[in-house]
C-alpha positions in Angstrom: 50.1 28.6 22.7 50.5 26.5 20.1 48.0 26.5 17.0 47.4 22.4 17.7 46.5 23.5 21.3 43.9 25.8 19.9 42.3 23.9 18.1 39.4 22.0 19.2 38.6 18.2 17.4 34.9 18.5 16.4 32.9 16.8 18.4 31.3 13.7 16.0 27.7 13.5 14.6 24.6 12.0 16.3 23.5 9.5 15.4 19.9 9.2 14.3 17.5 5.9 14.6 14.1 5.0 13.7 12.5 2.0 14.9 8.8 1.5 13.6 6.4 -1.8 14.0 8.3 -5.3 12.5 8.1 -6.3 9.0 6.9 -10.1 8.0 10.6 -11.4 7.0 8.5 -13.5 3.5 6.5 -10.1 1.9 8.2 -7.5 4.3 5.0 -5.6 5.2 3.5 -4.7 8.5 0.1 -7.1 8.1 -3.1 -5.8 9.9 -5.2 -2.6 9.7 -3.3 -0.7 12.9 -2.2 2.5 13.8 1.4 2.4 13.7 3.9 3.6 15.7 7.5 5.2 15.3 10.2 6.8 17.2 13.6 8.6 17.0 16.6 8.6 19.3 19.8 10.5 18.9 22.5 8.9 20.6 20.1 8.7 23.2 20.3 12.7 23.3 16.6 14.0 25.1 14.8 16.0 23.3 14.6 20.0 24.4 15.5 23.5 23.7 18.2 23.4 21.9 17.3 20.5 19.9 14.1 19.6 17.9 12.1 16.9 15.3 9.9 17.6 12.9 7.9 14.4 11.2 6.8 13.8 7.7 4.5 11.4 6.5 3.6 10.0 3.0 0.6 7.4 2.6 -0.7 8.2 5.6 -1.3 11.2 8.4 0.7 12.2 12.2 -2.4 11.4 14.7 -0.8 12.0 17.9 3.5 13.0 18.6 4.2 16.4 16.0 7.3 17.2 17.9 8.6 14.3 20.2 10.2 11.5 20.0 7.0 9.0 19.3 4.6 9.4 17.2 1.3 7.4 16.2 0.2 7.2 12.0 -3.1 6.4 10.6 -3.6 5.1 6.7 -6.3 4.9 4.3 -8.3 1.8 5.5 -10.0 1.9 2.0 -6.6 0.6 0.4 -5.1 -2.8 1.0 -1.8 -2.0 -0.2 -0.3 1.0 0.6 3.5 2.8 1.4 3.9 4.6 4.2 7.2 6.8 4.5 7.8 9.0 7.3 10.7 11.2 7.9 12.3 12.2 10.9 14.1 15.9 10.9 15.9 17.8 13.8 17.6 20.7 14.8 20.1 21.6 17.0 22.2 18.8 16.1 25.3 20.4 15.0 26.5 22.3 12.0 27.4 19.7 9.0 25.4 17.0 10.3 22.7 14.9 9.0 19.2 16.0 10.2 17.8 13.6 8.5 16.6 10.0 9.0 13.4 8.3 6.3 11.7 4.7 7.5 9.9 3.1 5.1 7.2 -0.2 4.2 4.3 -1.2 2.4 1.1 -1.6 4.7 -1.5 -4.4 4.5 -4.3 -3.3 5.4 -7.1 -5.8 7.2 -10.1 -6.7 5.2 -12.8 -5.3 7.4 -15.7 -5.2 5.0 -16.7 -8.3 2.4 -14.5 -6.9 -0.2 -12.0 -4.4 -0.6 -11.7 -2.5 -4.2 -8.0 -3.2 -5.9 -9.0 -1.2 -9.1 -10.5 -0.3 -11.3 -10.3 1.4 -15.0 -12.3 2.1 -18.0 -10.9 2.1 -22.4 -6.8 3.0 -21.5 -4.4 1.5 -23.2 -2.7 -1.8 -23.4 0.7 -1.1 -22.3 -1.4 1.3 -19.8 -3.0 -1.5 -18.8 -0.5 -3.6 -17.5 1.2 -1.3 -15.6 -2.7 -1.8 -14.0 -3.1 -5.5 -14.0 0.3 -5.2 -12.3 0.1 -3.8 -9.2 -3.3 -6.2 -8.5 -1.4 -9.1 -9.0 1.1 -7.6 -6.5 -2.0 -7.0 -4.0 -3.3 -9.9 -4.9 -0.2 -11.2 -4.0 0.2 -9.8 -1.0 -2.7 -11.3 0.5 -3.1 -14.8 2.0 -4.1 -17.5 -0.8 -7.8 -17.9 1.1 -8.7 -14.4 -0.9 -9.5 -14.0 -4.1 -10.0 -11.2 -7.2 -13.2 -11.1 -8.7 -13.0 -9.0 -12.1 -16.7 -7.6 -12.9 -16.9 -6.2 -15.8 -19.1 -3.9 -16.9 -20.0 -2.2 -20.2 -22.4 0.7 -19.7 -24.4 2.5 -22.1 -23.6 -0.4 -24.9 -24.7 -3.9 -23.1 -25.0 -5.4 -26.5 -21.0 -5.9 -27.7 -19.8 -7.8 -24.7 -16.5 -5.7 -25.1 -16.5 -5.6 -21.4 -16.0 -9.4 -20.9 -13.9 -9.9 -23.4 -11.7 -7.2 -21.8 -12.3 -9.1 -18.6 -11.4 -12.2 -19.6 -8.3 -10.9 -21.4 -7.5 -9.5 -17.9 -7.3 -12.3 -16.3 -5.6 -14.8 -18.7 -2.4 -11.7 -18.0 -2.7 -11.9 -14.4 -2.4 -15.9 -14.8 0.2 -16.0 -17.3 2.1 -13.1 -17.0 1.8 -12.6 -13.2 1.6 -16.8 -12.2 -1.3 -15.7 -10.5 -2.9 -19.6 -9.4 -6.4 -19.5 -12.1 -8.6 -20.6 -8.9 -8.3 -17.4 -7.5 -9.7 -15.5 -9.8 -13.6 -15.3 -10.5 -15.2 -13.7 -12.8 -18.7 -11.3 -12.8 -20.1 -9.9 -10.5 -21.9 -12.6 -8.0 -25.3 -12.0 -9.1 -25.2 -11.5 -13.4 -29.1 -10.2 -13.6 -28.9 -7.3 -11.0 -27.9 -4.5 -13.4 -25.8 -1.4 -11.5 -26.7 1.2 -11.6 -23.8 3.1 -10.5 -21.2 2.2 -13.8 -22.7 3.9 -16.9 -19.5 3.9 -18.6 -17.1 0.9 -19.9 -14.4 0.0 -16.8 -13.9 -2.9 -15.1 -13.8 -3.4 -11.8 -11.4 -5.5 -9.7 -12.3 -6.6 -5.9 -10.5 -8.7 -3.3 -12.8 -10.5 -1.8 -12.6 -13.0 1.3 -13.2 -17.3 0.3 -13.6 -20.1 2.8 -13.1 -22.5 -0.7 -11.6 -21.6 -3.8 -13.4 -22.4 -6.8 -12.4 -23.0 -10.8 -12.0 -19.8 -12.4 -15.9 -19.1 -14.4 -17.2 -16.7 -16.3 -19.9 -15.9 -13.7 -20.2 -17.6 -10.1 -23.2 -19.4 -9.9 -25.7 -17.6 -7.7 
């Protein structure tokens, strides 16, 4: 028998496919707070004794399906925008064959409460503040135009110097000029300016995304 006859062609590596829910064509997001179901296929092979799968997730938790071709993932409903990364790792596909496949998407969580907190920070350097405001702008852009941003300044123990109010105005102007957020989608101040917040004892800026029926012009404090 010739050497050529003894050699056998190596079987091609199977292709791994991961499928998840459809994304919005314009935003690239998965909209709505619902559990996410993902499934994996390996060139039509069935999982069994020779082929096994292990799932790993960042940005969420596997609620069911670990070790099976289909899993259900839930994310944190308190975060308005979050990134979900899912990896399926297979054993038994053959030596030298790729074993992993990944799937990723941004998820927009539907607002179930009157508002969701987009961010909150204290007296941080301007460069770091710009990075945080970039994240706030991306969250606000991802939502529809009938939602607005409320910036609430907290002076902490130094209530008389109005530093927080000035920083809130600066943050609003930055979001408008740098990131193109419509002025009518930003409101400064708490819903009830006369109410003191006992939970903020230090300087802070709080950013809330809230649904509204009619957008109003920006103002330092919303009329009661």
